[in-house]
C-alpha positions in Angstrom: 95.0 125.7 101.4 98.6 124.4 102.2 100.1 121.5 100.2 99.8 119.2 103.2 95.9 119.7 103.3 95.8 119.2 99.5 97.8 116.0 99.9 95.1 114.7 102.3 92.5 115.5 99.6 94.5 113.8 97.0 94.9 110.5 99.3 91.2 110.5 99.8 90.0 111.0 96.2 92.7 109.6 94.0 94.6 107.0 95.9 91.7 104.5 96.0 91.4 104.5 92.4 95.0 104.2 91.6 95.5 101.2 94.3 92.5 99.5 92.7 94.4 99.9 89.4 97.5 98.3 91.0 99.6 101.4 91.5 101.7 101.7 94.6 102.7 104.7 96.3 101.0 107.4 98.6 100.4 111.2 98.7 101.6 112.8 95.7 103.8 110.1 94.1 102.4 106.6 92.6 104.3 104.1 90.6 103.3 100.9 88.6 105.6 98.4 87.4 104.8 96.5 84.0 107.6 94.2 83.0 110.8 96.3 82.7 108.8 99.6 82.5 107.8 101.7 85.6 105.0 103.9 85.1 105.1 107.0 87.1 102.5 109.6 88.1 103.2 112.8 90.2 100.9 115.2 91.6 103.1 118.5 91.8 101.9 121.5 93.7 103.0 125.0 92.7 106.0 126.5 94.7 103.9 129.6 95.0 100.8 127.6 96.4 97.2 127.2 95.5 97.8 125.2 92.2 99.1 121.8 91.1 99.9 120.0 87.9 100.2 116.3 87.1 103.2 114.8 85.5 103.3 111.2 84.0 106.4 109.4 82.9 108.1 106.0 82.3 111.6 104.6 83.2 113.2 101.2 82.3 114.3 99.5 85.3 117.6 98.4 83.7 118.7 101.9 82.9 120.6 103.8 85.6 119.2 107.1 87.0 121.2 110.2 86.8 121.2 110.3 90.8 121.4 106.9 92.5 118.0 106.3 93.9 115.8 103.1 95.1 113.4 102.5 91.9 110.6 102.0 94.6 110.9 105.7 95.3 111.5 107.4 92.1 109.4 110.2 90.9 108.7 111.7 87.4 111.4 114.5 87.8 113.8 111.8 88.3 113.6 110.3 84.7 114.0 111.5 81.2 110.6 110.4 79.7 108.0 112.4 81.2 105.2 114.8 80.1 102.3 116.8 81.7 98.7 115.3 81.9 96.4 118.0 80.6 92.8 118.2 79.6 93.7 119.9 76.5 97.0 120.1 74.3 98.5 122.8 76.8 102.1 121.8 77.8 101.9 123.8 81.1 98.4 123.3 82.7 97.7 123.9 86.3 94.7 123.2 88.3 93.5 125.3 91.4 93.2 123.6 94.7 89.5 122.9 95.3 87.9 125.3 97.7 84.4 123.3 98.1 83.5 119.6 98.4 81.6 120.1 95.1 84.5 121.4 93.2 86.8 118.7 94.9 84.5 115.8 93.5 84.3 117.3 90.2 88.0 118.0 90.0 88.9 114.4 90.8 86.3 112.9 88.5 88.1 114.9 85.7 91.5 113.7 86.8 90.3 110.1 86.9 88.9 110.3 83.6 92.1 111.8 82.2 94.1 109.0 83.6 92.0 106.5 82.1 91.6 108.2 78.7 94.9 109.9 78.2 97.4 108.6 80.6 96.7 104.9 79.8 97.2 105.7 76.1 100.4 107.1 76.8 101.8 104.2 78.9 100.4 101.8 76.3 102.9 103.3 73.8 105.6 101.2 75.8 103.8 98.1 76.0 105.7 96.8 72.9 109.0 98.5 73.7 111.2 95.7 72.7 109.8 95.5 69.3 109.4 99.1 68.7 113.1 99.8 69.7 114.3 97.1 67.2 112.9 99.2 64.5 114.6 102.3 65.2 117.6 103.5 63.2 120.0 106.4 63.4 118.0 108.2 60.6 115.0 107.6 62.9 116.7 109.9 65.6 118.0 112.5 62.9 114.5 112.8 61.5 112.8 112.9 64.9 110.8 109.7 64.6 112.2 108.4 67.7 110.6 111.0 69.6 107.3 109.0 69.4 108.9 106.7 72.2 111.8 108.8 73.3 110.7 112.8 73.5 114.3 113.8 74.5 117.4 115.2 72.9 118.9 113.3 70.2 122.3 112.6 72.3 120.1 111.3 75.1 118.0 109.2 72.7 121.0 107.5 71.3 122.3 106.7 74.8 118.8 105.2 75.7 118.4 103.4 72.6 121.9 101.9 72.9 121.4 100.8 76.4 118.0 99.1 75.5 119.6 97.3 72.8 122.5 96.2 75.0 120.0 94.9 77.6 118.2 92.8 74.8 121.5 91.3 73.5 121.3 93.1 70.2 125.1 94.0 70.5 125.6 95.4 67.1 122.9 97.9 67.4 124.2 98.8 70.9 127.5 99.6 69.5 126.1 101.4 66.4 124.1 103.9 68.5 126.9 104.4 71.0 129.2 105.3 68.0 126.7 107.6 66.7 126.3 109.2 70.1 130.1 109.7 70.4 130.3 111.2 67.0 127.7 113.9 68.1 129.7 115.1 71.1 131.9 118.2 70.4 134.0 119.9 73.2 132.4 119.9 76.5 128.9 119.7 75.5 127.8 116.2 76.2 131.3 115.1 77.2 129.9 113.8 80.5 128.2 111.0 78.4 131.5 109.6 76.9 132.2 107.1 79.6 128.6 105.7 79.3 129.0 105.3 75.6 132.3 103.7 76.0 131.1 101.3 78.7 128.3 100.1 76.4 130.6 99.6 73.6 133.0 97.6 75.8 130.1 95.2 77.2 128.8 94.7 73.8 132.1 93.7 72.4 132.6 90.9 74.8 
């Protein structure tokens, strides 16, 4: 089965459920905006064919993407905060394309259940993002506590948390996290983020 054929199966079996839950999109890519948070769900066929995985993720609409892109068209691989949706604890789970209608029905029943039981819990972690980020400290990044909300590298975490604080008008904390990020940059590694950290400091100091 080709990916184009599988996309039709996804559209038939999954899209109606997602649209009922106020998701937008079609084919393999869906988005749902809740306040400043864009929830993302992507069906990703394997490049070798015959299999697919599911990725979910979130993006804050005030944080710039690495590549300029319309927010109504972003996919999970465009954002930093993302993970695989799996029926177990595997980080790299792939389903086979369904080969019969019975398997197809069973497969999408499983996927809908996973979205309801696991994806929704994941997205709900970000429902109180303003309050949760206000509690985070530099020490939380160093101890890995911040990974609950920001499962990304410490330098990227400090940049994201700094941007969130700036957006919310918590300028002192924005500067604090920006200075921490700058202090962690040595040599060329991470040096591309220096202008972003300095821009935050400049805006927060006005």
